[in-house]
PDB file of N, CA, C and O in Angstrom:
ATOM      1  N   MET A   1      -7.145  25.407  -4.446  1.00  0.00           N
ATOM      2  CA  MET A   1      -7.460  24.134  -5.160  1.00  0.00           C
ATOM      3  C   MET A   1      -6.722  23.017  -4.688  1.00  0.00           C
ATOM      4  O   MET A   1      -5.549  23.093  -4.323  1.00  0.00           O
ATOM      5  N   ARG A   2      -7.471  21.877  -4.696  1.00  0.00           N
ATOM      6  CA  ARG A   2      -6.976  20.572  -4.244  1.00  0.00           C
ATOM      7  C   ARG A   2      -6.553  19.612  -5.338  1.00  0.00           C
ATOM      8  O   ARG A   2      -7.290  19.500  -6.318  1.00  0.00           O
ATOM      9  N   TYR A   3      -5.391  18.883  -5.256  1.00  0.00           N
ATOM     10  CA  TYR A   3      -4.994  18.022  -6.217  1.00  0.00           C
ATOM     11  C   TYR A   3      -5.140  16.610  -5.817  1.00  0.00           C
ATOM     12  O   TYR A   3      -4.950  16.333  -4.632  1.00  0.00           O
ATOM     13  N   LEU A   4      -5.476  15.612  -6.718  1.00  0.00           N
ATOM     14  CA  LEU A   4      -5.400  14.264  -6.376  1.00  0.00           C
ATOM     15  C   LEU A   4      -4.306  13.759  -7.361  1.00  0.00           C
ATOM     16  O   LEU A   4      -4.377  13.974  -8.571  1.00  0.00           O
ATOM     17  N   VAL A   5      -3.363  13.123  -6.811  1.00  0.00           N
ATOM     18  CA  VAL A   5      -2.177  12.623  -7.503  1.00  0.00           C
ATOM     19  C   VAL A   5      -1.867  11.050  -7.240  1.00  0.00           C
ATOM     20  O   VAL A   5      -1.644  10.591  -6.121  1.00  0.00           O
ATOM     21  N   PHE A   6      -1.887  10.323  -8.400  1.00  0.00           N
ATOM     22  CA  PHE A   6      -1.717   8.865  -8.415  1.00  0.00           C
ATOM     23  C   PHE A   6      -0.410   8.707  -8.625  1.00  0.00           C
ATOM     24  O   PHE A   6       0.111   9.231  -9.610  1.00  0.00           O
ATOM     25  N   LEU A   7       0.392   7.884  -7.639  1.00  0.00           N
ATOM     26  CA  LEU A   7       1.606   7.367  -7.936  1.00  0.00           C
ATOM     27  C   LEU A   7       1.529   5.969  -8.328  1.00  0.00           C
ATOM     28  O   LEU A   7       0.946   5.121  -7.653  1.00  0.00           O
ATOM     29  N   ARG A   8       2.211   5.706  -9.590  1.00  0.00           N
ATOM     30  CA  ARG A   8       2.142   4.310  -9.977  1.00  0.00           C
ATOM     31  C   ARG A   8       3.446   3.663 -10.559  1.00  0.00           C
ATOM     32  O   ARG A   8       4.200   4.507 -11.045  1.00  0.00           O
ATOM     33  N   GLY A   9       3.815   2.601 -10.615  1.00  0.00           N
ATOM     34  CA  GLY A   9       5.153   1.963 -10.965  1.00  0.00           C
ATOM     35  C   GLY A   9       4.944   0.724 -10.355  1.00  0.00           C
ATOM     36  O   GLY A   9       4.131   0.265  -9.553  1.00  0.00           O
ATOM     37  N   ILE A  10       6.224   0.188 -11.166  1.00  0.00           N
ATOM     38  CA  ILE A  10       6.541  -1.297 -10.639  1.00  0.00           C
ATOM     39  C   ILE A  10       7.000  -1.346  -9.014  1.00  0.00           C
ATOM     40  O   ILE A  10       7.620  -0.450  -8.440  1.00  0.00           O
ATOM     41  N   PRO A  11       6.557  -2.574  -8.438  1.00  0.00           N
ATOM     42  CA  PRO A  11       7.130  -2.705  -7.184  1.00  0.00           C
ATOM     43  C   PRO A  11       8.700  -2.309  -6.885  1.00  0.00           C
ATOM     44  O   PRO A  11       9.550  -2.781  -7.640  1.00  0.00           O
ATOM     45  N   GLY A  12       9.035  -1.595  -5.980  1.00  0.00           N
ATOM     46  CA  GLY A  12      10.379  -1.079  -5.739  1.00  0.00           C
ATOM     47  C   GLY A  12      10.735   0.050  -6.510  1.00  0.00           C
ATOM     48  O   GLY A  12      11.914   0.405  -6.522  1.00  0.00           O
ATOM     49  N   SER A  13       9.823   0.706  -7.200  1.00  0.00           N
ATOM     50  CA  SER A  13      10.173   1.928  -8.095  1.00  0.00           C
ATOM     51  C   SER A  13      10.425   3.337  -7.308  1.00  0.00           C
ATOM     52  O   SER A  13      10.821   4.361  -7.864  1.00  0.00           O
ATOM     53  N   GLY A  14      10.115   3.208  -5.863  1.00  0.00           N
ATOM     54  CA  GLY A  14      10.407   4.481  -5.153  1.00  0.00           C
ATOM     55  C   GLY A  14       9.309   5.263  -4.841  1.00  0.00           C
ATOM     56  O   GLY A  14       9.503   6.384  -4.372  1.00  0.00           O
ATOM     57  N   LYS A  15       7.940   4.762  -5.067  1.00  0.00           N
ATOM     58  CA  LYS A  15       6.721   5.433  -4.766  1.00  0.00           C
ATOM     59  C   LYS A  15       6.665   5.743  -3.382  1.00  0.00           C
ATOM     60  O   LYS A  15       6.645   6.945  -3.120  1.00  0.00           O
ATOM     61  N   SER A  16       6.631   4.798  -2.264  1.00  0.00           N
ATOM     62  CA  SER A  16       6.664   4.882  -1.153  1.00  0.00           C
ATOM     63  C   SER A  16       7.834   5.777  -0.642  1.00  0.00           C
ATOM     64  O   SER A  16       7.677   6.751   0.095  1.00  0.00           O
ATOM     65  N   THR A  17       9.001   5.334  -1.115  1.00  0.00           N
ATOM     66  CA  THR A  17      10.277   6.346  -0.294  1.00  0.00           C
ATOM     67  C   THR A  17       9.860   7.778  -0.744  1.00  0.00           C
ATOM     68  O   THR A  17      10.025   8.686   0.070  1.00  0.00           O
ATOM     69  N   PHE A  18       9.330   8.064  -1.978  1.00  0.00           N
ATOM     70  CA  PHE A  18       8.995   9.398  -2.351  1.00  0.00           C
ATOM     71  C   PHE A  18       8.027   9.976  -1.512  1.00  0.00           C
ATOM     72  O   PHE A  18       8.196  11.163  -1.234  1.00  0.00           O
ATOM     73  N   VAL A  19       7.094   9.420  -1.069  1.00  0.00           N
ATOM     74  CA  VAL A  19       5.920   9.837  -0.297  1.00  0.00           C
ATOM     75  C   VAL A  19       6.567  10.141   1.187  1.00  0.00           C
ATOM     76  O   VAL A  19       6.235  11.183   1.752  1.00  0.00           O
ATOM     77  N   ARG A  20       7.491   9.234   1.823  1.00  0.00           N
ATOM     78  CA  ARG A  20       8.086   9.216   3.067  1.00  0.00           C
ATOM     79  C   ARG A  20       9.120  10.504   3.020  1.00  0.00           C
ATOM     80  O   ARG A  20       9.066  11.368   3.896  1.00  0.00           O
ATOM     81  N   GLU A  21       9.934  10.560   2.085  1.00  0.00           N
ATOM     82  CA  GLU A  21      10.749  11.668   1.975  1.00  0.00           C
ATOM     83  C   GLU A  21      10.389  12.987   1.979  1.00  0.00           C
ATOM     84  O   GLU A  21      11.115  13.844   2.483  1.00  0.00           O
ATOM     85  N   ASN A  22       9.136  13.280   1.367  1.00  0.00           N
ATOM     86  CA  ASN A  22       8.515  14.388   1.390  1.00  0.00           C
ATOM     87  C   ASN A  22       7.610  14.586   2.431  1.00  0.00           C
ATOM     88  O   ASN A  22       7.051  15.679   2.526  1.00  0.00           O
ATOM     89  N   ASN A  23       7.359  13.595   3.312  1.00  0.00           N
ATOM     90  CA  ASN A  23       6.398  13.885   4.592  1.00  0.00           C
ATOM     91  C   ASN A  23       4.817  13.996   4.022  1.00  0.00           C
ATOM     92  O   ASN A  23       4.070  14.887   4.425  1.00  0.00           O
ATOM     93  N   LEU A  24       4.428  13.062   3.110  1.00  0.00           N
ATOM     94  CA  LEU A  24       3.310  13.095   2.553  1.00  0.00           C
ATOM     95  C   LEU A  24       2.477  11.956   3.063  1.00  0.00           C
ATOM     96  O   LEU A  24       1.326  11.810   2.653  1.00  0.00           O
ATOM     97  N   GLU A  25       3.103  11.009   4.088  1.00  0.00           N
ATOM     98  CA  GLU A  25       2.252  10.059   4.627  1.00  0.00           C
ATOM     99  C   GLU A  25       0.911  10.170   5.071  1.00  0.00           C
ATOM    100  O   GLU A  25       0.016   9.422   4.676  1.00  0.00           O
ATOM    101  N   PRO A  26       0.726  11.276   6.050  1.00  0.00           N
ATOM    102  CA  PRO A  26      -0.798  11.730   6.471  1.00  0.00           C
ATOM    103  C   PRO A  26      -1.617  11.975   5.459  1.00  0.00           C
ATOM    104  O   PRO A  26      -2.829  12.000   5.673  1.00  0.00           O
ATOM    105  N   TYR A  27      -1.106  12.198   4.186  1.00  0.00           N
ATOM    106  CA  TYR A  27      -2.199  12.643   3.121  1.00  0.00           C
ATOM    107  C   TYR A  27      -2.353  11.496   2.067  1.00  0.00           C
ATOM    108  O   TYR A  27      -2.909  11.754   0.999  1.00  0.00           O
ATOM    109  N   THR A  28      -1.896  10.282   2.319  1.00  0.00           N
ATOM    110  CA  THR A  28      -1.987   9.329   1.319  1.00  0.00           C
ATOM    111  C   THR A  28      -2.986   8.153   1.808  1.00  0.00           C
ATOM    112  O   THR A  28      -3.472   8.139   2.939  1.00  0.00           O
ATOM    113  N   ILE A  29      -3.241   7.139   0.793  1.00  0.00           N
ATOM    114  CA  ILE A  29      -4.126   6.144   0.863  1.00  0.00           C
ATOM    115  C   ILE A  29      -3.245   5.065   0.178  1.00  0.00           C
ATOM    116  O   ILE A  29      -3.092   5.084  -1.043  1.00  0.00           O
ATOM    117  N   SER A  30      -2.661   4.115   0.975  1.00  0.00           N
ATOM    118  CA  SER A  30      -1.969   3.143   0.589  1.00  0.00           C
ATOM    119  C   SER A  30      -2.727   1.824   0.401  1.00  0.00           C
ATOM    120  O   SER A  30      -3.462   1.451   1.316  1.00  0.00           O
ATOM    121  N   SER A  31      -2.606   1.088  -0.713  1.00  0.00           N
ATOM    122  CA  SER A  31      -3.433  -0.233  -0.886  1.00  0.00           C
ATOM    123  C   SER A  31      -2.825  -1.375   0.315  1.00  0.00           C
ATOM    124  O   SER A  31      -3.480  -2.200   0.953  1.00  0.00           O
ATOM    125  N   ASP A  32      -1.473  -1.123   0.362  1.00  0.00           N
ATOM    126  CA  ASP A  32      -0.887  -2.105   1.528  1.00  0.00           C
ATOM    127  C   ASP A  32      -1.503  -1.817   2.863  1.00  0.00           C
ATOM    128  O   ASP A  32      -1.864  -2.714   3.624  1.00  0.00           O
ATOM    129  N   SER A  33      -1.618  -0.462   3.139  1.00  0.00           N
ATOM    130  CA  SER A  33      -2.288  -0.041   4.448  1.00  0.00           C
ATOM    131  C   SER A  33      -3.593  -0.546   4.767  1.00  0.00           C
ATOM    132  O   SER A  33      -3.967  -1.029   5.836  1.00  0.00           O
ATOM    133  N   VAL A  34      -4.257  -0.368   3.672  1.00  0.00           N
ATOM    134  CA  VAL A  34      -5.779  -1.024   3.865  1.00  0.00           C
ATOM    135  C   VAL A  34      -5.791  -2.364   3.869  1.00  0.00           C
ATOM    136  O   VAL A  34      -6.669  -2.918   4.530  1.00  0.00           O
ATOM    137  N   ARG A  35      -4.725  -3.242   3.060  1.00  0.00           N
ATOM    138  CA  ARG A  35      -4.776  -4.595   3.318  1.00  0.00           C
ATOM    139  C   ARG A  35      -4.500  -4.838   4.613  1.00  0.00           C
ATOM    140  O   ARG A  35      -5.247  -5.607   5.217  1.00  0.00           O
ATOM    141  N   LEU A  36      -3.371  -4.230   5.299  1.00  0.00           N
ATOM    142  CA  LEU A  36      -3.017  -4.750   6.630  1.00  0.00           C
ATOM    143  C   LEU A  36      -4.221  -4.398   7.721  1.00  0.00           C
ATOM    144  O   LEU A  36      -4.243  -4.968   8.812  1.00  0.00           O
ATOM    145  N   LEU A  37      -5.204  -3.431   7.348  1.00  0.00           N
ATOM    146  CA  LEU A  37      -6.395  -2.907   8.103  1.00  0.00           C
ATOM    147  C   LEU A  37      -7.377  -4.118   8.064  1.00  0.00           C
ATOM    148  O   LEU A  37      -7.953  -4.509   9.080  1.00  0.00           O
ATOM    149  N   LEU A  38      -7.539  -4.698   6.823  1.00  0.00           N
ATOM    150  CA  LEU A  38      -8.323  -5.945   6.624  1.00  0.00           C
ATOM    151  C   LEU A  38      -7.988  -7.385   7.014  1.00  0.00           C
ATOM    152  O   LEU A  38      -8.808  -8.243   7.339  1.00  0.00           O
ATOM    153  N   LYS A  39      -6.620  -7.526   6.932  1.00  0.00           N
ATOM    154  CA  LYS A  39      -6.144  -8.797   7.183  1.00  0.00           C
ATOM    155  C   LYS A  39      -4.823  -8.779   7.920  1.00  0.00           C
ATOM    156  O   LYS A  39      -4.058  -7.874   7.587  1.00  0.00           O
ATOM    157  N   PRO A  40      -4.452  -9.542   8.779  1.00  0.00           N
ATOM    158  CA  PRO A  40      -3.143  -9.429   9.279  1.00  0.00           C
ATOM    159  C   PRO A  40      -2.007 -10.077   8.407  1.00  0.00           C
ATOM    160  O   PRO A  40      -2.397 -10.941   7.622  1.00  0.00           O
ATOM    161  N   PRO A  41      -0.836  -9.832   8.419  1.00  0.00           N
ATOM    162  CA  PRO A  41       0.274 -10.462   7.610  1.00  0.00           C
ATOM    163  C   PRO A  41       0.164 -11.871   7.782  1.00  0.00           C
ATOM    164  O   PRO A  41      -0.351 -12.419   8.756  1.00  0.00           O
ATOM    165  N   VAL A  42       0.695 -12.459   6.748  1.00  0.00           N
ATOM    166  CA  VAL A  42       0.650 -13.883   6.527  1.00  0.00           C
ATOM    167  C   VAL A  42       2.176 -14.337   6.392  1.00  0.00           C
ATOM    168  O   VAL A  42       3.022 -13.545   5.976  1.00  0.00           O
ATOM    169  N   LEU A  43       2.471 -15.564   6.739  1.00  0.00           N
ATOM    170  CA  LEU A  43       3.842 -15.954   6.487  1.00  0.00           C
ATOM    171  C   LEU A  43       4.236 -16.512   5.114  1.00  0.00           C
ATOM    172  O   LEU A  43       3.615 -17.446   4.608  1.00  0.00           O
ATOM    173  N   SER A  44       5.176 -15.978   4.582  1.00  0.00           N
ATOM    174  CA  SER A  44       5.454 -16.307   3.152  1.00  0.00           C
ATOM    175  C   SER A  44       6.073 -17.681   3.294  1.00  0.00           C
ATOM    176  O   SER A  44       6.340 -18.133   4.407  1.00  0.00           O
ATOM    177  N   VAL A  45       6.319 -18.396   2.095  1.00  0.00           N
ATOM    178  CA  VAL A  45       7.099 -19.668   1.867  1.00  0.00           C
ATOM    179  C   VAL A  45       8.559 -19.468   2.518  1.00  0.00           C
ATOM    180  O   VAL A  45       9.078 -20.422   3.097  1.00  0.00           O
ATOM    181  N   THR A  46       9.193 -18.285   2.429  1.00  0.00           N
ATOM    182  CA  THR A  46      10.237 -18.098   3.365  1.00  0.00           C
ATOM    183  C   THR A  46      10.193 -18.007   4.687  1.00  0.00           C
ATOM    184  O   THR A  46      11.262 -17.967   5.297  1.00  0.00           O
ATOM    185  N   GLY A  47       9.106 -17.961   5.307  1.00  0.00           N
ATOM    186  CA  GLY A  47       9.056 -17.676   6.747  1.00  0.00           C
ATOM    187  C   GLY A  47       8.686 -16.375   7.057  1.00  0.00           C
ATOM    188  O   GLY A  47       8.284 -16.154   8.200  1.00  0.00           O
ATOM    189  N   ARG A  48       8.741 -15.593   6.351  1.00  0.00           N
ATOM    190  CA  ARG A  48       8.829 -14.087   6.666  1.00  0.00           C
ATOM    191  C   ARG A  48       7.455 -13.587   6.615  1.00  0.00           C
ATOM    192  O   ARG A  48       6.728 -14.101   5.765  1.00  0.00           O
ATOM    193  N   PRO A  49       6.972 -12.685   7.363  1.00  0.00           N
ATOM    194  CA  PRO A  49       5.514 -11.787   7.389  1.00  0.00           C
ATOM    195  C   PRO A  49       5.422 -11.265   5.863  1.00  0.00           C
ATOM    196  O   PRO A  49       6.406 -10.747   5.335  1.00  0.00           O
ATOM    197  N   ALA A  50       4.530 -11.380   5.363  1.00  0.00           N
ATOM    198  CA  ALA A  50       4.065 -10.808   4.128  1.00  0.00           C
ATOM    199  C   ALA A  50       2.636 -10.277   4.007  1.00  0.00           C
ATOM    200  O   ALA A  50       1.778 -10.898   4.635  1.00  0.00           O
ATOM    201  N   ILE A  51       2.249  -9.183   3.266  1.00  0.00           N
ATOM    202  CA  ILE A  51       1.067  -8.623   3.221  1.00  0.00           C
ATOM    203  C   ILE A  51       0.340  -9.566   2.065  1.00  0.00           C
ATOM    204  O   ILE A  51       0.755  -9.752   0.921  1.00  0.00           O
ATOM    205  N   SER A  52      -0.851 -10.105   2.672  1.00  0.00           N
ATOM    206  CA  SER A  52      -1.812 -10.880   1.750  1.00  0.00           C
ATOM    207  C   SER A  52      -2.211 -10.176   0.709  1.00  0.00           C
ATOM    208  O   SER A  52      -2.504  -8.983   0.797  1.00  0.00           O
ATOM    209  N   GLN A  53      -2.264 -10.917  -0.475  1.00  0.00           N
ATOM    210  CA  GLN A  53      -2.680 -10.301  -1.856  1.00  0.00           C
ATOM    211  C   GLN A  53      -4.194 -10.884  -2.048  1.00  0.00           C
ATOM    212  O   GLN A  53      -4.897 -10.400  -2.936  1.00  0.00           O
ATOM    213  N   GLU A  54      -4.676 -11.901  -1.230  1.00  0.00           N
ATOM    214  CA  GLU A  54      -5.991 -12.564  -1.576  1.00  0.00           C
ATOM    215  C   GLU A  54      -7.128 -11.651  -1.474  1.00  0.00           C
ATOM    216  O   GLU A  54      -8.238 -12.001  -1.876  1.00  0.00           O
ATOM    217  N   ILE A  55      -6.911 -10.479  -0.948  1.00  0.00           N
ATOM    218  CA  ILE A  55      -8.222  -9.570  -0.868  1.00  0.00           C
ATOM    219  C   ILE A  55      -8.039  -8.316  -1.731  1.00  0.00           C
ATOM    220  O   ILE A  55      -8.569  -7.252  -1.411  1.00  0.00           O
ATOM    221  N   ASN A  56      -7.426  -8.427  -2.618  1.00  0.00           N
ATOM    222  CA  ASN A  56      -7.174  -7.432  -3.590  1.00  0.00           C
ATOM    223  C   ASN A  56      -8.554  -6.724  -4.088  1.00  0.00           C
ATOM    224  O   ASN A  56      -8.686  -5.501  -4.087  1.00  0.00           O
ATOM    225  N   ARG A  57      -9.492  -7.563  -4.483  1.00  0.00           N
ATOM    226  CA  ARG A  57     -10.630  -6.927  -5.057  1.00  0.00           C
ATOM    227  C   ARG A  57     -11.314  -6.184  -3.936  1.00  0.00           C
ATOM    228  O   ARG A  57     -11.928  -5.136  -4.139  1.00  0.00           O
ATOM    229  N   ARG A  58     -11.200  -6.735  -2.773  1.00  0.00           N
ATOM    230  CA  ARG A  58     -12.209  -5.940  -1.640  1.00  0.00           C
ATOM    231  C   ARG A  58     -11.289  -4.479  -1.367  1.00  0.00           C
ATOM    232  O   ARG A  58     -11.818  -3.375  -1.235  1.00  0.00           O
ATOM    233  N   VAL A  59     -10.010  -4.696  -1.322  1.00  0.00           N
ATOM    234  CA  VAL A  59      -9.107  -3.489  -1.188  1.00  0.00           C
ATOM    235  C   VAL A  59      -9.449  -2.318  -2.028  1.00  0.00           C
ATOM    236  O   VAL A  59      -9.750  -1.214  -1.573  1.00  0.00           O
ATOM    237  N   TRP A  60      -9.382  -2.639  -3.321  1.00  0.00           N
ATOM    238  CA  TRP A  60      -9.375  -1.863  -4.397  1.00  0.00           C
ATOM    239  C   TRP A  60     -11.182  -1.149  -4.412  1.00  0.00           C
ATOM    240  O   TRP A  60     -11.435   0.035  -4.634  1.00  0.00           O
ATOM    241  N   GLY A  61     -12.086  -2.096  -4.155  1.00  0.00           N
ATOM    242  CA  GLY A  61     -13.324  -1.524  -3.945  1.00  0.00           C
ATOM    243  C   GLY A  61     -13.281  -0.616  -3.033  1.00  0.00           C
ATOM    244  O   GLY A  61     -13.850   0.448  -3.276  1.00  0.00           O
ATOM    245  N   LEU A  62     -12.665  -0.780  -1.875  1.00  0.00           N
ATOM    246  CA  LEU A  62     -12.827   0.311  -0.790  1.00  0.00           C
ATOM    247  C   LEU A  62     -12.063   1.769  -1.103  1.00  0.00           C
ATOM    248  O   LEU A  62     -12.476   2.872  -0.745  1.00  0.00           O
ATOM    249  N   ILE A  63     -10.957   1.517  -1.789  1.00  0.00           N
ATOM    250  CA  ILE A  63     -10.165   2.715  -2.194  1.00  0.00           C
ATOM    251  C   ILE A  63     -10.989   3.442  -3.240  1.00  0.00           C
ATOM    252  O   ILE A  63     -10.564   4.479  -3.750  1.00  0.00           O
TER     253      ILE A  63
END
């Protein structure tokens, strides 16, 4: 039997940490990973690289 599990929560609540600590990364689909496949990081107002949120509709359509 196969399971499909969705992790949801506010940013910074530990979803990605849970996946990483349990070695589940090869089995996950991350919206941020898909965003990075479609568009390179952009510079935020502080000058740091950030993942673009402009393509959310396209990302969720693919997922």
